C-alpha positions in Angstrom: -8.9 -3.8 -26.1 -9.3 -1.4 -23.1 -7.8 2.0 -23.7 -4.8 2.9 -21.6 -3.2 6.1 -20.5 0.5 6.9 -20.0 1.1 7.2 -16.3 4.9 7.5 -16.2 8.1 7.4 -18.1 11.0 5.9 -16.2 14.0 6.3 -18.4 13.2 4.4 -21.6 10.3 2.5 -20.0 6.7 3.6 -20.4 4.2 2.7 -17.8 0.5 2.8 -18.9 -2.6 2.3 -16.8 -5.8 0.9 -18.3 -9.0 2.9 -18.1 -10.3 0.2 -15.7 -7.4 0.5 -13.3 -7.1 4.3 -13.4 -9.7 5.1 -10.7 -8.2 2.6 -8.3 -4.7 4.0 -9.0 -5.9 7.5 -8.1 -7.2 6.1 -4.8 -3.9 4.6 -3.7 -1.8 6.4 -1.1 1.0 8.4 -2.6 3.7 6.2 -1.2 2.1 3.1 -2.7 1.9 4.8 -6.1 5.5 5.8 -5.9 6.6 2.3 -4.9 4.5 0.8 -7.7 6.1 3.0 -10.3 9.6 2.1 -9.1 8.9 -1.7 -9.0 7.3 -1.7 -12.5 10.2 0.3 -14.0 12.7 -2.0 -12.5 10.9 -5.0 -13.9 10.6 -3.6 -17.4 14.2 -2.3 -17.5 15.8 -5.4 -16.0 13.9 -8.3 -17.6 15.0 -9.6 -21.0 11.9 -10.0 -23.2 12.3 -13.7 -23.4 11.7 -14.1 -19.7 8.5 -12.1 -19.7 5.4 -14.3 -20.0 2.4 -13.3 -22.0 -0.9 -12.6 -20.3 -1.5 -11.0 -16.9 1.4 -10.9 -14.5 0.9 -10.3 -10.7 2.8 -7.9 -8.5 2.2 -7.6 -4.7 2.7 -4.0 -3.4 2.0 -4.0 0.3 -1.7 -4.9 0.7 -2.5 -4.4 -3.0 -2.2 -6.8 -5.9 -1.4 -5.3 -9.3 -2.2 -7.2 -12.5 -0.2 -6.0 -15.4 1.0 -6.9 -18.9 4.4 -6.4 -20.5 5.0 -5.3 -24.1 8.6 -6.1 -25.0 8.2 -4.4 -28.4 7.3 -1.1 -26.8 9.4 -1.5 -23.7 6.4 -0.8 -21.6 4.1 -2.1 -19.0 0.3 -1.6 -18.7 -1.4 -1.8 -15.3 -4.6 -3.7 -16.0 -6.2 -4.1 -12.6 -5.5 -3.1 -9.0 -7.0 -5.3 -6.3 -7.4 -4.3 -2.7 -7.7 -7.0 0.1 -11.6 -7.0 0.1 -11.7 -7.6 -3.6 -9.1 -10.4 -3.4 -11.2 -12.2 -0.8 -14.3 -11.8 -3.0 -12.6 -13.1 -6.1 -11.2 -16.1 -4.3 -14.6 -17.0 -2.9 -16.3 -16.8 -6.3 
């Protein structure tokens, strides 16, 4: 399992970022990071655990795609990957 770091606490919701996604997160514009935090906190706080699927979930934030996992036991989310448009085109071609 990839180590993760606590990025934010939004009320009772913990948002983690994997070591793999951390450099990309730091490169995002401040407004994108703020919007991402808000969106993930709303998802975790508002979704009953039975409606959250296991595995990677996808969230579009402007031009970025965020892949994350949800842990209902811990009421937290972990950002696993952050894709930018060039990476998306590459992964679709391969």
